[in-house]
C-alpha positions as CSV (number, residue, x, y, z in Angstrom):
1,M,-8.0,-19.1,7.8
2,R,-5.8,-16.1,7.8
3,R,-5.6,-13.7,4.9
4,L,-2.1,-12.2,4.5
5,A,-0.8,-9.1,2.8
6,V,2.5,-7.3,2.7
7,I,2.3,-3.6,3.2
8,A,4.6,-0.6,3.9
9,Y,3.6,2.1,6.2
10,P,5.4,5.1,4.9
11,T,7.6,7.2,7.1
12,I,6.4,10.8,6.7
13,D,6.4,14.0,8.6
14,A,4.1,13.9,11.6
15,G,2.1,16.9,10.5
16,E,1.6,15.5,7.0
17,R,0.6,12.1,8.5
18,E,-2.0,13.8,10.7
19,W,-3.4,15.7,7.7
20,L,-3.5,12.5,5.6
21,E,-5.1,10.3,8.3
22,T,-7.7,13.0,9.0
23,F,-8.6,13.1,5.3
24,R,-8.7,9.3,5.1
25,A,-10.9,9.1,8.2
26,Q,-13.5,11.3,6.4
27,H,-13.2,9.6,2.9
28,D,-11.8,6.1,3.2
29,P,-13.9,3.3,4.8
30,Q,-10.7,1.3,5.4
31,A,-9.1,4.1,7.5
32,A,-10.3,2.5,10.8
33,R,-8.8,-0.8,9.8
34,L,-5.2,0.3,9.1
35,G,-3.1,3.4,8.5
36,V,-2.1,4.8,5.2
37,H,0.1,2.3,3.4
38,F,1.5,1.0,0.1
39,T,0.2,-2.5,-0.6
40,L,3.0,-4.7,-2.0
41,V,1.3,-8.1,-1.9
42,F,-2.4,-8.0,-2.1
43,P,-4.5,-10.0,0.4
44,C,-4.4,-13.8,-0.2
45,D,-5.1,-16.9,1.8
46,E,-2.1,-17.9,3.9
47,P,0.3,-19.7,1.6
48,C,1.0,-23.4,2.2
49,T,4.5,-22.7,3.4
50,T,5.1,-22.3,7.1
51,S,5.1,-18.8,8.7
52,D,8.8,-19.2,9.5
53,Q,9.7,-20.1,5.9
54,L,7.6,-17.2,4.6
55,A,9.3,-14.8,7.1
56,E,12.7,-16.0,6.0
57,E,11.9,-15.4,2.3
58,V,10.4,-12.0,2.9
59,H,13.5,-11.1,5.0
60,A,15.8,-12.2,2.2
61,V,14.0,-9.9,-0.2
62,T,13.9,-6.9,2.2
63,A,17.5,-7.3,3.3
64,S,18.7,-6.6,-0.3
65,I,16.6,-3.5,-0.8
66,P,17.7,-0.1,0.7
67,T,15.2,2.4,2.1
68,I,13.1,3.8,-0.7
69,P,12.5,7.6,-0.7
70,F,9.3,8.7,-2.5
71,A,7.6,11.9,-3.5
72,I,3.9,12.1,-4.4
73,A,3.3,13.5,-7.9
74,E,-0.5,13.6,-8.1
75,A,-3.8,12.5,-6.8
76,L,-5.8,10.4,-9.3
77,A,-9.4,9.2,-9.3
78,V,-9.5,5.5,-10.4
79,P,-12.8,4.0,-11.5
80,N,-13.9,0.5,-10.5
81,P,-14.2,-1.4,-13.8
82,Q,-17.2,-3.4,-12.4
83,G,-19.2,-0.5,-11.0
84,A,-19.9,3.2,-10.8
85,D,-17.7,3.7,-7.7
86,G,-14.0,4.4,-7.4
87,H,-11.0,5.3,-5.3
88,V,-8.6,8.2,-5.0
89,F,-4.9,7.2,-5.1
90,L,-1.8,9.3,-4.4
91,L,0.8,8.3,-6.9
92,P,4.5,8.7,-6.4
93,D,6.9,9.7,-9.2
94,Q,10.1,9.5,-7.2
95,G,10.3,5.9,-5.8
96,R,7.7,4.5,-8.2
97,D,10.1,2.2,-10.0
98,E,11.8,1.0,-6.8
99,I,8.4,0.2,-5.2
100,S,7.3,-1.6,-8.3
101,R,10.5,-3.7,-8.3
102,L,10.0,-4.6,-4.7
103,H,6.4,-5.7,-5.4
104,H,7.6,-7.9,-8.3
105,R,10.4,-9.4,-6.2
106,L,7.9,-10.5,-3.5
107,Y,5.7,-12.1,-6.1
108,E,8.7,-13.9,-7.6
109,G,9.9,-15.1,-4.2
110,P,7.8,-15.8,-1.2
111,F,4.5,-15.3,-2.9
112,R,5.4,-16.9,-6.2
113,D,2.5,-19.5,-5.9
114,V,-0.1,-16.9,-5.0
115,P,-2.0,-15.8,-8.1
116,F,-2.0,-12.0,-8.7
117,T,-5.2,-11.3,-10.7
118,G,-5.0,-7.5,-10.5
119,A,-4.2,-5.2,-13.4
120,S,-0.6,-4.2,-13.7
121,F,0.8,-2.9,-10.4
122,V,0.8,0.8,-9.8
123,P,2.3,1.9,-6.5
124,H,-0.1,4.1,-4.6
125,L,-1.6,5.2,-1.3
126,T,-5.4,4.8,-1.2
127,V,-6.9,7.9,0.5
128,A,-10.6,7.8,-0.5
129,A,-13.4,5.6,-1.8
130,R,-16.7,6.8,-3.0
131,S,-19.8,5.2,-4.5
132,S,-19.6,7.8,-7.3
133,F,-16.6,8.1,-9.6
134,A,-17.5,11.8,-10.1
135,A,-17.1,12.3,-6.4
136,C,-13.7,10.6,-6.6
137,E,-12.7,13.0,-9.4
138,L,-13.7,16.0,-7.3
139,L,-11.7,14.7,-4.3
140,A,-8.7,14.1,-6.5
141,Q,-8.8,17.7,-7.8
142,Q,-9.1,19.0,-4.3
143,L,-6.1,17.0,-3.2
144,S,-3.7,17.4,-6.0
145,E,-1.9,20.5,-4.9
146,R,-1.5,19.5,-1.3
147,A,-0.7,15.9,-2.1
148,A,2.1,16.9,-4.4
149,R,4.1,18.2,-1.4
150,L,4.0,14.8,0.3
151,R,7.5,13.2,0.7
152,G,8.6,10.2,2.7
153,S,10.3,6.9,2.6
154,L,9.7,3.2,2.9
155,D,12.0,1.7,5.5
156,R,10.2,-1.5,6.5
157,L,7.6,-4.0,5.3
158,E,4.9,-5.5,7.4
159,L,3.4,-9.0,7.0
160,V,-0.2,-8.4,8.1
161,D,-3.3,-10.4,8.7
162,V,-6.3,-8.7,7.1
163,S,-8.9,-11.3,8.1
164,E,-9.9,-9.4,11.3
165,P,-11.8,-6.1,11.5
166,V,-8.6,-4.4,12.5
167,V,-5.5,-5.3,10.5
168,H,-2.5,-6.3,12.7
169,S,1.1,-6.9,11.9
170,L,2.5,-10.5,12.2
171,R,6.1,-9.6,11.4
172,S,8.1,-6.5,10.5
173,F,11.0,-6.5,8.0
174,P,13.4,-3.6,7.9
175,L,14.7,-2.7,4.4
176,G,18.4,-3.1,3.9
177,S,19.0,-5.0,7.2
């Protein structure tokens, strides 16, 4: 069975992308599976609806949302509530509310029957994971100044299959089309 997610690969300056992906390759075990991204619908078993119906509904949401510019405000270490490990997130300030609204629209629409069991949604780019939260805090401190210069936009969403070792896109949905 396929596991689906909806993500947005940000449009960012090529030099910034290279720096970010190099950092992720060293610190994020997911970096080899897919590029840096905002997750808008977390992985779930393929909904009971047909792929065409799902695509139509995602397109209806994305067509009404313009490109979302964002600016990263900070790097934040986030502990795993069930363990001693954690992640490092890059959090936007500009674009945060728009990305949150898009996330909620997707869960109200095409993914309305998919349970979302996570904590409240916080738009972020995951850039590191460590078995020690203290190591995450150190990485976040090291990243803060450089990350705060990162700017970009979200101009399309991808419906992806995360059930394989390398994530691949099933459909792409431009924003505002």
